[in-house]
C-alpha positions in Angstrom: 0.0 0.0 0.0 1.4 3.4 -1.0 1.8 6.4 1.3 -1.2 8.1 -0.3 -3.4 5.0 0.0 -2.9 4.6 3.7 -3.2 8.3 4.3 -6.4 8.5 2.4 -7.8 5.6 4.4 -6.8 7.3 7.7 -8.3 10.7 6.7 -11.5 9.1 5.6 -11.8 7.1 8.8 -11.0 10.1 11.0 -13.2 12.6 9.1 -16.5 12.2 11.0 -14.7 12.5 14.4 -12.6 15.5 13.4 -15.3 17.4 11.6 -17.7 16.8 14.5 -15.3 18.2 17.0 -14.3 21.1 14.8 -18.0 21.9 14.4 -18.3 22.1 18.2 -15.4 24.5 18.3 -16.4 26.9 15.5 -20.2 26.5 15.5 -20.2 26.7 11.7 -20.2 23.9 9.1 -18.2 25.8 6.5 -15.5 26.8 9.0 -15.3 23.3 10.4 -15.0 21.8 6.9 -12.4 24.3 5.8 -10.3 23.6 9.0 -10.5 19.9 8.4 -9.4 20.3 4.8 -6.4 22.4 5.9 -5.5 19.7 8.4 -5.6 17.1 5.6 -3.3 19.2 3.4 -0.8 19.4 6.3 -1.2 15.6 6.9 -0.3 14.9 3.3 2.8 17.0 3.7 3.9 15.7 7.2 2.8 12.1 7.5 4.9 10.5 4.7 8.0 12.0 6.3 7.2 11.7 10.0 4.9 8.7 10.0 1.3 8.7 11.3 0.5 10.3 14.7 -0.5 8.2 17.7 -4.1 9.3 17.2 -4.9 10.5 13.8 -8.3 12.1 14.7 -6.8 14.0 17.7 -3.9 15.3 15.4 -6.4 16.5 12.8 -8.6 18.2 15.4 -5.6 20.0 16.9 -4.1 21.1 13.6 -7.5 21.9 12.1 -8.4 24.0 15.2 -5.2 26.0 15.0 -5.6 26.5 11.3 -9.2 27.7 11.8 -8.1 30.1 14.5 -5.3 31.4 12.3 -7.7 31.9 9.4 -10.1 33.8 11.7 -7.2 36.1 12.8 -6.3 36.8 9.2 -9.9 37.6 8.3 -10.4 39.9 11.3 -7.2 42.0 11.4 -9.4 45.1 11.3 -11.9 43.6 13.7 -11.8 42.4 17.3 -11.1 38.7 17.5 -14.2 36.7 18.8 -14.1 35.5 22.4 -12.1 32.4 22.9 -15.1 30.4 24.1 -16.7 31.0 20.7 -13.6 29.4 19.0 -12.9 26.5 21.4 -13.9 24.9 24.6 -11.0 22.4 24.8 -7.3 22.9 25.6 -4.6 22.5 23.0 -3.0 19.2 24.3 -3.3 16.3 21.9 -3.2 13.9 24.8 -6.2 15.4 26.5 -8.0 15.5 23.1 -7.3 11.8 22.6 -8.7 11.0 26.0 -11.9 12.9 25.3 -12.3 11.1 22.0 -12.9 8.0 24.0 -15.6 9.6 26.2 -18.9 11.4 26.0 -17.5 14.3 23.9 -16.7 11.9 21.1 -20.1 10.3 21.2 -22.0 13.5 21.4 -20.0 15.2 18.7 -20.6 12.4 16.2 -24.3 12.3 17.1 -24.6 16.1 16.8 -23.0 16.1 13.4 -25.2 13.4 12.1 -28.2 15.0 13.7 -27.5 18.3 12.0 -27.4 16.5 8.6 -30.9 15.0 9.2 -32.4 18.2 10.6 -36.2 18.1 10.1 -36.1 21.5 8.4 -34.2 19.9 5.5 -35.8 18.0 2.6 -34.8 14.4 2.3 -32.5 15.0 -0.7 -30.7 17.8 1.2 -30.3 15.6 4.2 -28.6 12.9 2.2 -26.5 15.3 0.2 -25.3 17.1 3.3 -24.4 13.8 5.1 -22.5 12.5 2.1 -20.6 15.8 1.7 -19.9 16.7 5.4 -19.7 13.4 7.1 -18.4 11.1 4.4 -16.4 13.6 2.5 -17.6 12.6 -1.0 -16.9 15.2 -3.6 -19.7 17.3 -4.9 -19.1 15.8 -8.4 -19.4 12.3 -7.1 -22.7 13.1 -5.2 -24.1 14.8 -8.3 -23.4 11.7 -10.4 -25.2 9.6 -7.9 -28.3 11.8 -8.0 -28.1 12.3 -11.8 -27.9 16.1 -11.5 -25.3 18.7 -12.5 -22.4 19.5 -10.3 -23.5 23.2 -9.9 -27.0 22.1 -9.0 -25.7 19.8 -6.3 -23.4 22.5 -5.0 -26.4 24.8 -4.6 -28.4 22.1 -2.9 -25.7 21.6 -0.3 -25.2 25.3 0.1 -28.9 25.7 0.8 -28.8 22.9 3.3 -26.0 24.6 5.2 -27.9 27.8 5.1 -31.0 26.2 6.6 -28.9 24.6 9.3 -27.3 27.9 10.2 -30.7 29.6 10.5 -32.1 26.7 12.6 -29.5 27.5 15.3 -29.1 23.8 16.3 -28.0 23.6 19.9 -24.5 22.3 20.6 -25.0 21.2 24.2 -24.6 17.5 25.0 -28.0 15.9 24.6 -29.7 14.3 27.6 -30.8 10.6 27.5 -34.3 11.3 26.1 -33.0 13.7 23.4 -30.2 11.3 22.5 -32.7 8.5 21.9 -34.7 10.8 19.7 -31.6 11.9 17.8 -30.5 8.3 17.3 -33.8 7.4 15.8 -33.7 10.4 13.4 -30.1 9.6 12.4 -30.9 5.9 11.8 -33.8 6.9 9.5 -31.5 9.2 7.5 -28.8 6.5 7.1 -31.4 4.0 5.9 -32.5 6.7 3.4 -28.9 7.0 2.1 -28.7 3.2 1.8 -32.0 2.9 -0.1 -31.0 5.7 -2.5 -28.2 3.4 -3.6 -29.9 0.1 -3.3 -33.0 1.1 -5.2 -31.0 2.3 -8.2 -31.7 0.8 -11.6 -29.0 -1.1 -13.6 -28.0 2.1 -15.5 -27.4 4.0 -12.2 -26.1 1.1 -10.1 -22.4 2.0 -10.5 -22.8 5.7 -9.7 -25.0 5.0 -6.7 -23.0 2.1 -5.2 -21.0 4.5 -2.9 -24.3 5.4 -1.2 -24.8 1.9 0.1 -21.2 1.6 1.2 -21.2 5.0 3.0 -24.5 4.2 4.8 -23.0 0.9 6.0 -19.7 2.6 7.0 -21.5 5.4 8.9 -23.9 2.9 10.6 -20.8 0.9 11.8 -19.4 4.2 13.2 -22.6 4.9 15.0 -22.8 1.4 16.4 -19.2 1.6 17.6 -20.0 4.6 19.8 -23.4 3.2 20.9 -22.5 -0.5 21.1 -25.5 -1.4 23.3 -28.2 -0.2 20.9 -30.1 -3.2 19.4 -31.9 -1.1 16.8 -28.5 0.1 15.4 -27.4 -3.6 15.3 -30.7 -4.4 13.5 -30.2 -1.5 11.0 -26.7 -2.6 10.2 -27.8 -6.2 9.9 -30.6 -5.2 7.5 -28.3 -3.2 5.3 -25.7 -6.0 5.1 -28.4 -8.7 4.4 -29.9 -6.6 1.6 -26.6 -5.5 0.2 -25.3 -9.1 0.1 -27.7 -9.7 -2.9 -26.4 -6.8 -5.0 -24.4 -9.0 -7.5 -27.5 -11.1 -8.3 -30.1 -8.4 -8.7 -29.7 -7.7 -12.4 -28.9 -10.0 -15.4 -26.3 -9.3 -18.1 -28.8 -7.2 -20.1 -29.6 -5.1 -17.0 -33.1 -6.6 -16.4 -34.2 -6.8 -12.8 -33.9 -10.3 -11.3 -36.5 -10.8 -8.5 -35.6 -12.4 -5.3 -36.8 -15.9 -5.9 -35.1 -16.1 -9.3 -31.7 -14.8 -8.1 -28.6 -17.0 -8.2 -28.1 -17.5 -4.5 -24.5 -18.7 -5.1 -23.8 -15.1 -6.1 -24.9 -13.7 -2.7 -22.1 -12.4 -0.5 -22.0 -15.1 2.2 -19.5 -13.4 4.5 -21.7 -10.3 4.5 -24.7 -12.5 5.2 -22.8 -14.2 8.1 -22.0 -10.8 9.6 -25.6 -9.6 9.3 -27.0 -12.8 10.9 -24.6 -12.5 13.8 -25.5 -8.9 14.4 -29.2 -9.8 14.3 -28.7 -12.6 16.8 -26.8 -10.2 19.1 -29.6 -7.6 18.8 -32.3 -10.1 19.6 -30.6 -11.1 22.8 -31.2 -7.6 24.2 -35.0 -8.4 24.1 -35.9 -4.9 22.9 -37.4 -5.5 19.5 -37.7 -2.6 17.0 -38.7 -2.0 13.4 -35.1 -2.4 12.0 -34.7 -5.7 13.9 -37.9 -7.0 12.5 -37.1 -6.0 8.9 -33.7 -7.6 9.3 -35.3 -10.8 10.6 -37.4 -10.9 7.3 -34.2 -10.4 5.3 -32.5 -13.2 7.4 -35.3 -15.7 6.6 -34.6 -15.1 2.9 -30.9 -15.4 3.4 -31.1 -18.6 5.4 -33.3 -20.3 2.7 -31.0 -22.3 0.4 -33.7 -22.2 -2.3 -36.7 -19.9 -2.9 -39.1 -22.8 -2.2 -37.6 -23.2 1.3 -38.6 -19.6 2.3 -40.6 -19.5 5.5 -43.4 -17.4 4.3 -45.8 -17.9 7.3 -43.0 -16.6 9.6 -42.5 -13.6 7.3 -46.2 -13.0 7.5 -46.0 -13.1 11.3 -43.0 -10.7 11.3 -44.8 -8.1 9.1 -47.9 -8.4 11.3 -45.7 -7.5 14.2 -44.2 -4.6 12.3 -47.7 -3.4 11.4 -48.5 -3.2 15.1 -45.3 -1.5 15.9 -45.1 0.9 13.0 -48.4 1.0 11.0 -47.9 1.9 7.4 -49.6 1.1 4.1 -46.2 0.0 2.7 -45.7 -2.4 5.5 -49.2 -3.9 4.9 -48.4 -4.2 1.2 -45.2 -6.1 2.0 -47.1 -8.3 4.3 -49.6 -9.0 1.5 -46.9 -10.7 -0.6 -46.1 -13.0 2.3 -49.9 -13.7 2.8 -50.1 -14.6 -0.9 -47.3 -17.0 -0.6 -48.6 -18.5 2.6 -52.4 -18.4 2.2 -53.2 -17.4 -1.4 -54.2 -14.5 -3.7 -57.7 -14.1 -2.3 -56.5 -13.3 1.2 -53.7 -11.1 -0.2 -56.0 -9.1 -2.3 -58.4 -8.5 0.6 -55.5 -7.3 2.7 -54.5 -4.6 0.2 -58.0 -3.5 -0.8 -58.1 -0.7 1.9 -54.8 0.6 0.7 -55.8 1.7 -2.8 -56.4 5.4 -1.9 -53.2 5.8 0.1 -51.0 3.9 -2.4 -52.7 5.1 -5.7 -49.4 6.6 -6.9 -47.1 3.7 -5.7 -45.6 1.5 -8.3 -45.4 -1.6 -6.1 -49.0 -1.5 -5.1 -50.3 -1.7 -8.6 -47.7 -4.4 -9.5 -48.7 -6.5 -6.6 -52.4 -6.0 -7.2 -52.0 -7.0 -10.8 -50.1 -10.1 -9.8 -52.8 -11.1 -7.3 -55.6 -10.5 -9.9 -53.6 -12.4 -12.5 -53.4 -15.4 -10.1 -57.1 -15.4 -9.6 -57.7 -15.3 -13.4 -59.1 -11.7 -13.4 -57.2 -10.8 -16.5 -58.7 -7.5 -17.5 -58.5 -6.1 -14.0 -54.9 -7.3 -13.8 -54.1 -5.6 -17.1 -55.4 -2.3 -15.8 -53.2 -2.6 -12.7 -50.1 -3.6 -14.7 -50.7 -0.6 -17.1 -50.8 1.7 -14.1 -47.7 0.2 -12.6 -45.8 0.7 -15.9 -46.8 4.4 -15.8 -45.4 4.7 -12.3 -42.2 2.7 -12.8 -39.2 4.5 -11.4 -36.6 2.5 -13.5 -36.5 0.8 -16.9 -36.0 -2.5 -15.2 -39.2 -2.2 -13.2 -41.2 -1.3 -16.3 -39.7 -4.2 -18.2 -40.7 -6.7 -15.5 -44.3 -5.5 -15.5 -44.4 -5.7 -19.3 -43.3 -9.4 -18.9 -46.3 -9.9 -16.6 -48.6 -8.3 -19.2 -47.2 -10.6 -21.9 -47.8 -13.6 -19.7 -51.3 -13.0 -18.4 -52.1 -16.6 -19.0 -49.6 -17.6 -16.3 -49.9 -17.2 -12.5 -47.6 -16.1 -9.7 -46.2 -13.1 -7.8 -42.6 -12.6 -6.9 -40.9 -10.8 -4.0 -38.8 -7.8 -5.0 -35.0 -8.3 -4.8 
């Protein structure tokens, strides 16, 4: 591994910690980011000659803080320097910083940084873009490619997000236990959004969006490292790993979507599955079930089935019923309907989704599933109407192509689980 390779890995790994601490010093996202970038430039100059510091994050925080203070002095030669407590609330010693990184300051800084990125005043797209830019350090160009927008448009999106955060005046005090739990929930939801932005990409977008899945997993690992006793974080990471393990089997050579029961299970990433299953087992031992754990348990049943025919659909039905009680949602009920179809038949599945038509009238998967249930019952014309509606709502070419196949085969029965 070259000097640049290991330095890049070290800077990437330390970024969330360092930027989070610098944000607490400077109370401004742009200033914290600029200070971190300056520290990175000095690392590229110093580390190849002198070797890595004992604690890379502490080194970057100290150097970044000093660089930020120097920049503030240069900008304010004609103005009074801000009070010291507005620039820093830590001393300069690297050793003391390293000790604090292992304590509550480290945990609260990371949580605060992630919480700022998923601030409720921000639209979902801005939340994700801000997290990828500030926390992960992805370039604006790379984020723009992932979202299929121009670089200048993405730059404006991130700038607007920073402006909203500044106006919101997010508090920098260490959160209490109740607020910490609320923040963790919001951050977990944002990380799963990042993951799904990558996982739901069509074949033509898969390569550009692949980093989103990887970053969501990396950031969830980081969050779990600083909150190791949170079973829902274990469940979230397990869910991501179990879903991501199927990536190589989700499209065929022509880019067509391959649904779950048709996938080549030999292509699934078994080490990733093993890690996901172990995490889920560990989470369940805490006996504090939550939505992510239940969704991970569904994914685990698919992962443990050596063939599609061995899938335990009655148990998946039971898990989705539990999720319905815990987190009622039309989409959860729709997912449960697929399990009901597999376990008990199309008539029961169709009855289950009948009340959802108004809420999910603009949802591709509702019309696709409804069409498949009607097709199984021999109600071809009704099925055709549902399939036509699904094609109109398809978000990717692969989704539309699959529904067209269903239309072409209206004489055949069956409904498949999404991949």
